[in-house]
TINUTOR-496578 format. One line per 3 residues: number of its first residue (from 1); their letters; for each residue z, y, x of C-alpha. Coordinates in Angstrom, 1 decimal, m for minus. Layout:
<recs>
NUM> a> Z Y X | ... $
</recs>
This chain:
<recs>
1> xxx> 147.1 16.5 155.0 | 143.6 16.1 156.5 | 144.6 17.8 159.8 $
4> xxx> 147.2 15.2 160.5 | 145.4 12.1 159.0 | 143.7 9.6 161.4 $
7> xxx> 140.2 11.0 162.2 | 141.1 14.1 160.1 | 140.0 12.2 156.9 $
10> xxx> 141.4 10.8 153.6 | 139.9 8.9 150.7 | 139.4 11.2 147.7 $
13> xxx> 141.5 8.9 145.4 | 144.3 8.9 148.0 | 144.3 12.8 148.1 $
16> xxx> 144.2 13.0 144.3 | 147.0 10.4 143.8 | 149.3 12.2 146.3 $
19> xxx> 148.9 15.7 144.9 | 148.6 15.0 141.2 | 150.6 11.7 140.8 $
22> xxx> 151.8 12.6 137.3 | 148.3 13.3 135.9 | 145.9 10.7 134.5 $
25> xxx> 143.4 9.5 137.0 | 140.5 11.4 135.5 | 142.5 14.7 135.4 $
28> xxx> 143.7 14.2 139.0 | 140.1 13.9 140.2 | 139.1 17.0 138.2 $
31> xxx> 142.0 18.9 139.8 | 140.9 17.7 143.2 | 137.3 19.0 142.7 $
34> xxx> 138.7 22.4 141.6 | 140.9 22.6 144.6 | 138.0 21.8 147.0 $
37> xxx> 135.9 24.5 145.3 | 138.7 27.0 145.7 | 139.1 26.2 149.4 $
40> xxx> 135.3 26.6 149.9 | 135.4 30.0 148.1 | 138.5 31.2 150.2 $
43> xxx> 136.6 30.2 153.4 | 133.7 32.4 152.5 | 131.4 29.5 151.5 $
46> xxx> 132.0 27.5 154.7 | 132.5 23.7 154.1 | 135.8 23.3 155.9 $
49> xxx> 136.3 20.1 154.0 | 133.3 17.7 153.9 | 133.0 15.0 151.2 $
52> xxx> 130.9 12.0 152.1 | 130.9 8.6 150.3 | 134.3 9.2 148.8 $
55> xxx> 135.9 10.3 152.1 | 137.2 13.9 152.7 | 137.1 15.0 156.3 $
58> xxx> 137.9 18.2 158.1 | 135.1 20.0 160.0 | 137.0 20.8 163.2 $
61> xxx> 134.1 22.9 164.6 | 135.0 25.6 162.1 | 138.8 25.9 162.6 $
64> xxx> 141.5 25.8 165.2 | 144.9 24.1 164.5 | 148.2 25.1 165.9 $
67> xxx> 149.4 21.5 166.1 | 146.7 20.8 168.7 | 149.2 22.4 171.2 $
70> xxx> 151.3 19.3 170.9 | 148.4 17.1 172.1 | 147.4 19.4 174.9 $
73> xxx> 150.9 20.4 176.0 | 149.7 24.0 176.4 | 152.6 26.1 177.5 $
76> xxx> 151.4 29.4 175.9 | 150.6 27.7 172.6 | 153.9 25.8 172.5 $
79> xxx> 155.8 29.0 173.3 | 154.6 30.4 169.9 | 155.5 27.3 167.9 $
82> xxx> 158.4 27.9 165.5 | 159.7 26.8 162.1 | 159.0 23.4 160.4 $
85> xxx> 155.7 21.8 159.6 | 154.2 23.5 156.5 | 157.2 25.8 156.4 $
88> xxx> 157.8 27.0 152.8 | 155.5 24.5 151.1 | 156.9 22.5 148.3 $
91> xxx> 154.9 20.6 145.7 | 156.8 18.7 143.0 | 154.9 15.5 143.4 $
94> xxx> 156.9 12.5 144.8 | 154.1 11.0 147.0 | 153.4 14.4 148.6 $
97> xxx> 157.1 15.2 149.1 | 157.5 11.8 150.7 | 154.6 12.3 153.0 $
100> xxx> 155.8 15.9 153.8 | 159.3 14.7 154.7 | 158.0 12.0 157.0 $
103> xxx> 155.4 14.3 158.6 | 157.9 17.1 159.1 | 160.2 14.7 160.9 $
106> xxx> 157.4 13.3 163.1 | 155.9 16.8 164.0 | 159.4 18.2 164.7 $
109> xxx> 160.2 15.3 167.0 | 156.8 15.7 168.8 | 157.4 19.5 169.1 $
112> xxx> 160.9 19.0 170.5 | 159.6 16.4 173.0 | 156.8 18.7 174.1 $
115> xxx> 159.1 21.7 174.5 | 161.6 19.6 176.4 | 158.9 18.5 178.9 $
118> xxx> 157.7 22.1 179.2 | 161.2 23.4 179.8 | 162.0 20.6 182.3 $
121> xxx> 158.8 21.4 184.3 | 159.6 25.1 184.2 | 163.1 24.5 185.6 $
124> xxx> 161.8 22.3 188.4 | 159.4 25.1 189.6 | 162.2 27.7 189.3 $
127> xxx> 161.1 29.4 186.1 | 164.5 29.5 184.5 | 163.5 32.0 181.8 $
130> xxx> 160.8 29.7 180.4 | 163.3 26.8 180.6 | 165.8 28.8 178.5 $
133> xxx> 163.1 29.8 176.0 | 162.1 26.2 175.6 | 165.7 25.0 175.1 $
136> xxx> 166.3 27.8 172.5 | 163.2 26.8 170.6 | 164.4 23.2 170.4 $
139> xxx> 167.8 24.3 169.2 | 166.2 26.5 166.6 | 164.5 23.3 165.3 $
142> xxx> 167.6 21.1 165.7 | 170.9 22.9 166.5 | 172.6 19.6 167.4 $
145> xxx> 170.1 18.4 170.0 | 172.2 17.7 173.1 | 169.3 17.2 175.5 $
148> xxx> 168.2 20.8 174.7 | 171.7 22.1 175.3 | 171.7 20.2 178.6 $
151> xxx> 168.5 21.9 179.6 | 170.0 25.3 178.5 | 173.1 24.8 180.6 $
154> xxx> 171.2 23.8 183.7 | 168.9 26.8 183.4 | 171.9 29.2 183.2 $
157> xxx> 173.4 27.5 186.2 | 170.2 27.8 188.1 | 170.2 31.5 187.4 $
160> xxx> 173.8 31.7 188.7 | 175.2 32.5 185.2 | 178.3 30.3 185.3 $
163> xxx> 179.9 32.3 182.5 | 176.9 31.7 180.3 | 177.3 27.9 180.9 $
166> xxx> 180.8 28.0 179.6 | 180.0 30.3 176.7 | 177.0 28.3 175.5 $
169> xxx> 178.9 25.0 175.9 | 181.9 26.3 173.8 | 179.5 27.6 171.1 $
172> xxx> 177.8 24.2 170.9 | 181.2 22.4 170.9 | 182.4 24.5 168.0 $
175> xxx> 179.2 23.7 166.1 | 179.8 20.0 166.4 | 183.4 20.2 165.4 $
178> xxx> 182.8 22.6 162.4 | 179.6 21.1 161.0 | 180.0 17.4 161.9 $
181> xxx> 183.6 16.9 162.6 | 182.8 14.9 165.8 | 183.0 15.5 169.5 $
184> xxx> 180.0 15.9 171.8 | 178.9 13.1 174.1 | 180.9 12.6 177.2 $
187> xxx> 177.7 13.0 179.3 | 177.3 16.6 178.2 | 180.9 17.4 178.9 $
190> xxx> 180.5 15.8 182.3 | 177.4 17.9 183.0 | 179.1 21.1 182.1 $
193> xxx> 182.0 20.3 184.5 | 179.6 19.4 187.2 | 177.6 22.6 186.8 $
196> xxx> 180.7 24.7 187.0 | 182.0 23.0 190.1 | 178.9 22.4 192.3 $
199> xxx> 176.2 24.7 193.6 | 173.3 22.3 193.0 | 172.4 22.4 189.3 $
202> xxx> 169.9 19.6 189.5 | 172.2 17.0 187.8 | 171.0 15.4 184.7 $
205> xxx> 172.8 13.8 181.8 | 172.7 10.0 181.7 | 169.9 8.3 180.0 $
208> xxx> 170.6 6.3 176.8 | 171.6 2.7 177.3 | 168.5 0.5 177.4 $
211> xxx> 167.9 m1.9 174.6 | 167.6 m5.6 175.5 | 164.2 m6.7 176.9 $
214> xxx> 162.3 m9.8 175.9 | 159.5 m11.4 178.0 | 157.1 m13.3 175.8 $
217> xxx> 155.3 m16.0 177.7 | 151.9 m17.3 176.8 | 152.4 m20.5 174.8 $
220> xxx> 151.4 m23.7 176.5 | 148.8 m25.8 174.7 | 148.4 m29.5 175.4 $
223> xxx> 144.8 m29.5 174.3 | 141.5 m28.8 176.1 | 139.8 m27.4 173.0 $
226> xxx> 138.8 m23.8 173.4 | 139.8 m22.8 169.9 | 143.3 m24.2 170.6 $
229> xxx> 143.7 m22.1 173.7 | 142.5 m19.0 171.8 | 145.1 m19.8 169.1 $
232> xxx> 147.9 m20.0 171.7 | 146.9 m16.7 173.3 | 146.5 m15.0 169.9 $
235> xxx> 149.9 m16.2 168.7 | 151.6 m14.8 171.8 | 149.8 m11.5 171.4 $
238> xxx> 150.7 m11.3 167.7 | 154.4 m11.9 168.5 | 154.3 m9.2 171.2 $
241> xxx> 152.6 m6.7 168.9 | 155.0 m7.2 166.0 | 158.2 m7.3 168.2 $
244> xxx> 157.1 m4.0 169.8 | 157.7 m2.4 166.4 | 161.4 m3.1 166.6 $
247> xxx> 163.3 m0.1 168.0 | 166.2 m2.4 169.0 | 164.1 m4.4 171.5 $
250> xxx> 161.8 m3.8 174.3 | 159.1 m6.5 174.7 | 156.7 m7.3 177.6 $
253> xxx> 154.5 m10.2 178.5 | 154.0 m12.1 181.8 | 150.9 m14.1 182.6 $
256> xxx> 151.4 m17.8 182.5 | 151.4 m19.4 185.9 | 151.8 m23.1 185.7 $
259> xxx> 152.3 m23.7 182.0 | 155.9 m24.8 182.5 | 158.8 m23.9 180.3 $
262> xxx> 161.1 m20.9 181.0 | 162.6 m22.1 184.2 | 162.1 m21.5 187.9 $
265> xxx> 159.4 m18.8 188.5 | 159.3 m17.6 185.0 | 163.0 m16.7 185.0 $
268> xxx> 162.7 m15.1 188.5 | 159.7 m13.0 187.3 | 161.7 m11.9 184.2 $
271> xxx> 164.7 m11.1 186.4 | 162.5 m9.0 188.8 | 161.5 m6.7 185.9 $
274> xxx> 165.0 m6.5 184.5 | 164.4 m8.6 181.4 | 167.3 m10.1 179.5 $
277> xxx> 165.5 m12.9 177.6 | 162.4 m15.0 177.8 | 160.6 m16.5 174.8 $
280> xxx> 158.6 m19.6 175.7 | 156.9 m22.2 173.7 | 154.4 m25.1 173.6 $
283> xxx> 151.9 m26.2 171.0 | 150.9 m29.9 170.4 | 147.9 m30.9 168.3 $
286> xxx> 147.3 m34.1 166.5 | 144.3 m34.2 164.2 | 144.9 m31.6 161.6 $
289> xxx> 148.6 m31.1 162.4 | 150.3 m28.7 164.8 | 153.8 m28.8 166.3 $
292> xxx> 155.2 m25.5 167.8 | 158.4 m25.8 169.9 | 160.0 m22.5 171.0 $
295> xxx> 163.0 m21.5 173.1 | 164.8 m18.2 173.7 | 166.4 m18.3 177.1 $
298> xxx> 168.9 m15.9 178.6 | 167.5 m14.8 182.0 | 170.9 m14.2 183.7 $
301> xxx> 172.3 m17.7 183.0 | 169.2 m19.8 182.1 | 171.0 m20.8 178.9 $
304> xxx> 168.9 m21.6 175.8 | 170.2 m19.2 173.1 | 167.9 m20.4 170.4 $
307> xxx> 165.4 m23.2 169.9 | 163.3 m24.4 167.0 | 160.4 m26.7 166.2 $
310> xxx> 157.9 m26.2 163.4 | 155.4 m28.7 162.1 | 152.4 m27.4 160.2 $
313> xxx> 148.9 m28.4 158.9 | 146.1 m26.6 160.6 | 143.9 m25.8 157.5 $
316> xxx> 143.1 m22.2 158.6 | 143.9 m21.2 162.1 | 144.1 m17.4 161.3 $
319> xxx> 146.5 m18.0 158.4 | 148.5 m20.3 160.4 | 148.7 m17.8 163.3 $
322> xxx> 150.0 m15.2 160.9 | 152.6 m17.5 159.4 | 154.0 m18.6 162.7 $
325> xxx> 154.1 m15.1 164.2 | 155.9 m13.9 161.1 | 158.4 m16.7 161.5 $
328> xxx> 159.1 m15.9 165.1 | 159.3 m12.2 164.6 | 161.6 m12.7 161.7 $
331> xxx> 164.0 m14.8 163.8 | 164.1 m13.4 167.4 | 165.6 m9.9 166.9 $
334> xxx> 168.5 m11.1 164.8 | 169.3 m13.9 167.3 | 169.5 m11.4 170.1 $
337> xxx> 171.6 m9.0 168.1 | 174.1 m11.8 167.4 | 174.2 m12.7 171.0 $
340> xxx> 174.9 m9.1 172.1 | 177.5 m8.6 169.4 | 179.3 m11.8 170.5 $
343> xxx> 179.4 m10.6 174.1 | 180.5 m7.1 173.1 | 183.3 m8.4 170.9 $
346> xxx> 184.9 m9.9 174.0 | 184.8 m6.7 176.0 | 187.6 m4.0 176.1 $
349> xxx> 186.5 m1.3 173.6 | 186.7 1.4 176.3 | 184.0 m0.4 178.3 $
352> xxx> 181.5 m0.7 175.5 | 178.3 1.3 175.8 | 176.6 3.1 172.9 $
355> xxx> 174.1 0.2 172.2 | 176.9 m2.3 172.1 | 179.1 m0.1 169.9 $
358> xxx> 176.1 0.2 167.5 | 175.5 m3.6 167.3 | 179.2 m4.3 166.7 $
361> xxx> 179.2 m1.5 164.0 | 176.1 m3.1 162.4 | 177.8 m6.5 162.3 $
364> xxx> 180.9 m5.0 160.5 | 178.6 m3.0 158.2 | 176.9 m6.2 157.3 $
367> xxx> 180.1 m7.4 155.6 | 179.2 m5.0 152.8 | 183.0 m4.6 152.2 $
370> xxx> 184.9 m1.3 152.1 | 187.3 m2.4 154.8 | 184.5 m3.6 157.1 $
373> xxx> 182.5 m0.4 156.7 | 185.5 1.9 157.3 | 186.1 m0.1 160.6 $
376> xxx> 182.3 0.1 161.4 | 182.4 3.8 161.0 | 184.9 4.2 163.9 $
379> xxx> 182.6 2.2 166.2 | 179.4 4.0 165.1 | 181.0 7.4 165.4 $
382> xxx> 181.8 6.5 169.0 | 178.2 5.2 169.6 | 176.9 8.6 168.3 $
385> xxx> 179.3 10.5 170.5 | 178.1 8.5 173.6 | 174.4 8.8 172.8 $
388> xxx> 173.2 11.4 170.2 | 169.6 10.1 170.6 | 170.3 6.5 169.4 $
391> xxx> 168.6 6.7 166.0 | 169.9 3.4 164.7 | 173.5 4.4 165.3 $
394> xxx> 172.9 7.5 163.1 | 171.4 5.2 160.5 | 174.2 2.6 160.5 $
397> xxx> 176.8 5.4 160.4 | 175.1 6.9 157.4 | 175.0 3.5 155.8 $
400> xxx> 178.8 3.1 156.0 | 179.0 6.1 153.6 | 176.3 4.5 151.3 $
403> xxx> 178.3 1.3 151.0 | 181.5 3.2 150.6 | 179.9 4.9 147.6 $
406> xxx> 179.4 1.5 145.9 | 183.2 1.1 145.8 | 184.5 4.7 145.6 $
409> xxx> 182.6 7.8 144.8 | 182.2 10.0 147.9 | 183.3 13.6 148.0 $
412> xxx> 180.7 16.3 148.7 | 181.4 16.5 152.4 | 180.9 12.7 152.9 $
415> xxx> 177.8 12.8 150.8 | 176.4 15.5 153.0 | 177.2 13.4 156.1 $
418> xxx> 175.4 10.5 154.5 | 172.2 12.5 154.2 | 172.6 14.3 157.5 $
421> xxx> 172.8 11.2 159.6 | 170.0 9.5 157.6 | 167.7 12.5 158.3 $
424> xxx> 168.8 12.7 161.9 | 167.8 9.1 162.3 | 164.4 9.7 160.8 $
427> xxx> 163.9 12.7 163.1 | 164.7 10.6 166.1 | 162.6 7.6 165.2 $
430> xxx> 160.3 8.1 162.2 | 158.4 4.8 162.9 | 161.5 2.6 162.4 $
433> xxx> 161.1 1.0 159.0 | 164.8 0.2 158.7 | 165.5 4.0 159.1 $
436> xxx> 162.9 4.8 156.6 | 164.3 2.4 153.9 | 167.8 3.7 154.6 $
439> xxx> 166.8 7.2 153.9 | 166.0 6.0 150.4 | 169.6 4.8 150.0 $
442> xxx> 170.9 8.1 151.3 | 168.8 10.0 148.7 | 170.2 7.5 146.1 $
445> xxx> 173.8 8.6 147.1 | 172.8 12.2 146.5 | 171.5 11.3 143.0 $
448> xxx> 167.9 12.1 143.9 | 166.6 9.1 142.1 | 162.9 9.9 142.1 $
451> xxx> 162.9 10.9 145.8 | 164.8 7.7 146.6 | 162.3 5.5 144.8 $
454> xxx> 159.4 7.2 146.5 | 161.0 6.8 149.9 | 161.8 3.1 149.3 $
457> xxx> 158.2 2.4 148.3 | 157.0 4.2 151.4 | 159.3 2.1 153.6 $
460> xxx> 158.1 m1.0 151.8 | 154.5 m0.2 152.7 | 155.5 m0.2 156.4 $
463> xxx> 157.8 m3.3 156.3 | 155.3 m6.1 157.1 | 157.3 m8.5 159.2 $
466> xxx> 160.7 m6.6 158.9 | 162.0 m9.0 156.3 | 165.5 m7.7 156.4 $
469> xxx> 164.2 m4.2 155.6 | 162.1 m5.8 152.8 | 165.1 m7.4 151.3 $
472> xxx> 167.0 m4.1 151.2 | 163.9 m2.3 149.7 | 164.0 m5.0 147.0 $
475> xxx> 167.7 m4.3 146.4 | 167.1 m0.6 146.1 | 164.4 m1.2 143.5 $
478> xxx> 166.9 m3.4 141.7 | 169.4 m0.5 141.6 | 166.6 1.7 140.4 $
481> xxx> 166.2 m0.6 137.4 | 162.7 m1.9 138.5 | 163.6 m5.5 138.1 $
484> xxx> 160.1 m7.0 138.2 | 159.1 m5.0 141.3 | 162.4 m6.0 142.9 $
487> xxx> 161.8 m9.7 142.1 | 158.4 m9.6 143.7 | 159.8 m8.2 147.0 $
490> xxx> 163.0 m10.3 147.1 | 161.3 m13.6 146.3 | 158.6 m12.9 148.9 $
493> xxx> 161.4 m12.6 151.5 | 163.0 m15.8 150.2 | 159.8 m17.7 151.2 $
496> xxx> 159.7 m16.2 154.7 | 163.3 m15.7 155.8 | 164.6 m17.3 158.9 $
499> xxx> 168.0 m15.9 160.0 | 169.1 m13.3 157.5 | 172.8 m12.7 157.1 $
502> xxx> 174.7 m13.7 153.9 | 173.8 m10.4 152.4 | 170.4 m11.8 151.3 $
505> xxx> 172.1 m14.4 149.0 | 174.3 m11.5 147.8 | 171.1 m9.6 146.9 $
508> xxx> 169.3 m12.6 145.4 | 172.3 m13.6 143.3 | 172.4 m10.1 141.6 $
511> xxx> 168.6 m10.3 140.9 | 169.1 m13.8 139.3 | 171.9 m12.4 137.1 $
514> xxx> 169.6 m9.7 135.7 | 167.0 m12.4 135.2 | 169.4 m14.5 133.2 $
517> xxx> 169.5 m17.3 135.7 | 173.2 m17.8 135.7 | 173.1 m21.3 137.3 $
520> xxx> 171.4 m19.8 140.4 | 174.0 m16.9 140.4 | 176.9 m19.4 140.6 $
523> xxx> 175.1 m21.4 143.4 | 174.1 m18.3 145.4 | 177.2 m16.1 145.1 $
526> xxx> 179.5 m18.6 146.7 | 181.5 m18.6 150.0 | 180.2 m16.2 152.6 $
529> xxx> 177.6 m14.6 150.3 | 180.3 m13.4 147.8 | 181.1 m10.7 150.4 $
532> xxx> 182.9 m8.2 148.1 | 184.1 m7.3 144.6 | 180.5 m6.7 143.4 $
535> xxx> 179.6 m10.3 144.2 | 182.8 m11.5 142.4 | 181.9 m9.4 139.3 $
538> xxx> 178.4 m11.0 139.0 | 179.8 m14.5 139.6 | 182.6 m14.1 137.0 $
541> xxx> 180.0 m13.0 134.4 | 177.7 m15.9 135.2 | 180.4 m18.5 134.9 $
544> xxx> 181.6 m17.0 131.6 | 178.1 m17.1 130.2 | 177.7 m20.7 131.3 $
547> xxx> 181.0 m21.7 129.5 | 182.9 m22.3 132.7 | 186.0 m20.6 131.3 $
550> xxx> 188.6 m21.7 133.8 | 186.3 m20.9 136.8 | 185.4 m17.5 135.3 $
553> xxx> 189.2 m16.7 134.8 | 189.9 m17.7 138.5 | 187.0 m15.5 139.8 $
556> xxx> 188.1 m12.7 137.6 | 191.6 m12.8 139.2 | 189.8 m12.6 142.6 $
559> xxx> 187.8 m9.7 141.4 | 190.8 m7.8 140.2 | 192.6 m8.3 143.5 $
562> xxx> 189.6 m7.3 145.5 | 189.2 m4.1 143.5 | 192.9 m3.3 143.9 $
565> xxx> 192.5 m3.7 147.7 | 189.4 m1.4 147.6 | 191.3 1.3 145.8 $
568> xxx> 194.3 1.1 148.1 | 192.0 1.5 151.1 | 190.4 4.5 149.3 $
571> xxx> 193.9 6.0 148.7 | 193.8 5.5 145.0 | 196.5 4.0 142.7 $
574> xxx> 194.9 0.5 142.4 | 194.9 0.5 138.6 | 192.1 m1.9 137.9 $
577> xxx> 193.3 m3.9 134.9 | 190.5 m2.9 132.5 | 186.7 m3.0 132.8 $
580> xxx> 186.4 0.8 132.7 | 189.0 1.4 135.4 | 187.7 m1.4 137.6 $
583> xxx> 184.0 m0.5 137.4 | 184.2 3.3 137.1 | 183.1 3.8 140.7 $
586> xxx> 180.2 1.4 140.3 | 178.4 3.5 137.8 | 176.6 5.3 140.6 $
589> xxx> 175.1 2.1 141.9 | 172.6 1.6 139.0 | 170.2 4.1 137.7 $
592> xxx> 170.1 2.6 134.2 | 173.3 2.5 132.2 | 172.2 m0.8 130.8 $
595> xxx> 172.5 m2.5 134.2 | 176.1 m1.3 134.6 | 176.7 m2.5 131.1 $
598> xxx> 175.3 m6.0 132.1 | 178.0 m6.3 134.8 | 180.7 m4.9 132.5 $
601> xxx> 179.8 m7.3 129.7 | 180.1 m10.3 132.1 | 183.7 m9.2 133.0 $
604> xxx> 184.5 m8.9 129.3 | 183.3 m12.4 128.7 | 185.4 m13.6 131.6 $
607> xxx> 188.5 m12.2 129.9 | 188.9 m8.6 131.1 | 189.8 m6.0 128.5 $
610> x> 187.8 m2.8 128.0 $
</recs>
């Protein structure tokens, strides 16, 4: 833990809490002292771990670490790397297991990247044996890594081993078909054909489709006050920093030239660097009030795709800067995703690239319906086939199984696919908080409740401005039966949200039901936010408890029809005339049986028999 921590150091209480989370605080500290003493003894009295002012640090002058090879890129050291990080270590403490799972994914990705660079460099200088060794090491870490197989095939071709190109390709193809039930990417198939038909083996597989790029301009300020100029510069910097954390966007900044809006030179400059969108804004000051006007402009057409105006009091400039940056960062990614999805929906499906397929699949996943998610799965499987390295595509594909599990219990094969694609996504991009929170839902599907809760809380600690991720973390806590913790998270999102889909009202409505606020349930779970049979069940119960008998009976009829359709899509008989039959599949949604009973009792009150 110390070796991978920033500055090789941890606070004592942090180490104790991670390793002895189930022990009282005093006992955990005692255990830590005993462990440190044991380490000192094992090291022959050397103080490998130094304790100073409550901070534990590693004395790097006394030891050498194998993970240093990842930083130096040393070929000889990398050649000896094998297995997973802390291979064989398992400590039954949720915070430690959560840390270990994340660190293993990060170290594995770093090792794969370093080995790939090593192998590519070896191939360029003609050392085909080292290139093969590097590719085989990567495949030992991740047998489904297509870039490693591409390196392997090119190395065999460079050695003149055409038969080995065909054999290794067929072995890899069978692995995909047997284990995953999917085809390999067309790029790898095309590479194999090219290597078998040309003499020059220097071809490369296509790079993944680029994500949309946003240029953030410095905000104009119509004031000569120095602090106002600093505020405008700081706001743009904050927006750039926070948007850079989104894996679905690339963000850059351009220096402001004339202070004009995003027209003329600004659009030309953005076009020159291949940017898709420009965010521009202006700030006006009047006494203690501020007005921020912003525009999101499409570079290719000059069309304004989103604009807004915010008026605020300037009581504390730092707090105000944080508030405005959170607002902008909460709105921009979803506006761009909607725009890309709209364009992709108008294209022939055979012309869609992996990123477009992913965004369309996400839009259908966001319906939180069984039908929508089965359709989304088709698109997302195609996205994964086109680009195995697209982490979010794996995440959304896994999520289609998570949502299906809310309507119809998955079989073992589909549950394994849920966890496989969730972990694949984490391995590809461990810094993406949406991927981190989704892993919690995948663990939930597997019935690993404690691990799921630990993972969700870890994701929540990273969520900062990712308010959509925060809302789903809140929903996961609600399913865990942690109603108060869920309320704290979900209500925090309610004060900050800008452009969340109707799923937020769907989540908030269920929270209000468990809180006994049935008036809010009826108001929230209405129209687009009803989404599915789960929303209808909560609404029917709320109406019944409020004495809205006729309305409850009507909603109950809608619920029964929706559940019947769900079961038909799942290949089941569609017998949903009783509470037990209609809600049997939903038992897996909630950790506490009392929460399932709350929904069941609402349907009984609405007139549904047991």
